[in-house]
C-alpha positions as CSV (number, residue, x, y, z in Angstrom):
1,M,-29.6,0.5,-35.0
2,T,-32.7,-1.7,-35.6
3,D,-33.9,-2.2,-39.1
4,P,-37.5,-0.7,-39.3
5,H,-38.6,-3.5,-41.7
6,A,-37.5,-6.2,-39.3
7,L,-39.4,-4.5,-36.5
8,G,-42.5,-4.3,-38.6
9,A,-42.3,-7.9,-39.7
10,S,-41.9,-9.1,-36.1
11,F,-44.8,-7.0,-34.9
12,T,-47.2,-8.2,-37.6
13,P,-48.3,-11.5,-36.0
14,Y,-49.1,-9.8,-32.7
15,L,-51.2,-7.1,-34.5
16,A,-53.0,-9.9,-36.4
17,E,-53.8,-11.7,-33.2
18,L,-55.1,-8.5,-31.6
19,L,-57.3,-7.8,-34.7
20,L,-58.6,-11.3,-34.5
21,A,-59.5,-11.1,-30.9
22,R,-61.1,-7.7,-31.2
23,G,-62.6,-7.5,-34.6
24,G,-62.7,-11.0,-36.0
25,L,-61.3,-12.7,-39.0
26,S,-62.6,-10.0,-41.4
27,W,-60.3,-7.4,-39.8
28,V,-57.3,-9.7,-40.3
29,R,-58.3,-10.2,-43.9
30,L,-58.4,-6.5,-44.4
31,F,-55.0,-6.1,-42.6
32,V,-53.4,-8.6,-45.0
33,S,-55.1,-7.5,-48.2
34,I,-54.5,-3.7,-48.0
35,P,-50.7,-4.1,-48.3
36,G,-51.2,-6.6,-51.0
37,C,-53.3,-4.1,-53.0
38,V,-50.7,-1.4,-52.4
39,A,-48.0,-3.7,-53.8
40,C,-50.1,-4.6,-56.9
41,V,-50.7,-0.9,-57.6
42,A,-47.0,-0.2,-57.1
43,V,-46.0,-2.9,-59.5
44,S,-48.5,-1.8,-62.1
45,L,-47.1,1.7,-62.0
46,T,-43.5,0.7,-62.6
47,T,-42.0,0.9,-66.1
48,D,-39.9,-1.5,-67.9
49,V,-36.3,-0.5,-68.5
50,S,-35.0,-1.2,-72.0
51,L,-31.5,-2.5,-72.6
52,D,-30.3,0.8,-74.1
53,D,-31.5,2.7,-71.0
54,A,-29.8,0.2,-68.7
55,K,-26.5,0.6,-70.5
56,S,-26.5,4.4,-70.1
57,R,-27.0,4.1,-66.3
58,P,-24.0,3.9,-64.0
59,G,-23.3,0.5,-62.6
60,W,-24.4,-1.5,-65.6
61,R,-22.1,-4.4,-66.0
62,G,-23.6,-6.3,-68.9
63,R,-25.8,-8.6,-66.8
64,M,-28.8,-8.0,-68.9
65,R,-29.0,-10.1,-72.1
66,R,-31.0,-9.2,-75.2
67,E,-33.5,-11.9,-76.0
C-alpha cells in the first residue's frame, strides 16, 4: 500500500508548477505559506511534557534527562 504522505510529497512540485502557470508566483507563495502557518499554529498549541509526566507514561525508558 502506498504511503499517503509520500504521494503528497511527490505531487507537490507538479501542483506548484500548475499554480505558477495558471495563477502566477503569488499562488505558489500562498500554496507554500498556508501549510507553514498551519504547522506554526500546531506547534504553538502543543504542551511541554514534564519529566514526572513522562515517567508515568508507558514506554518511558529513562531517555529524558533533568537539566
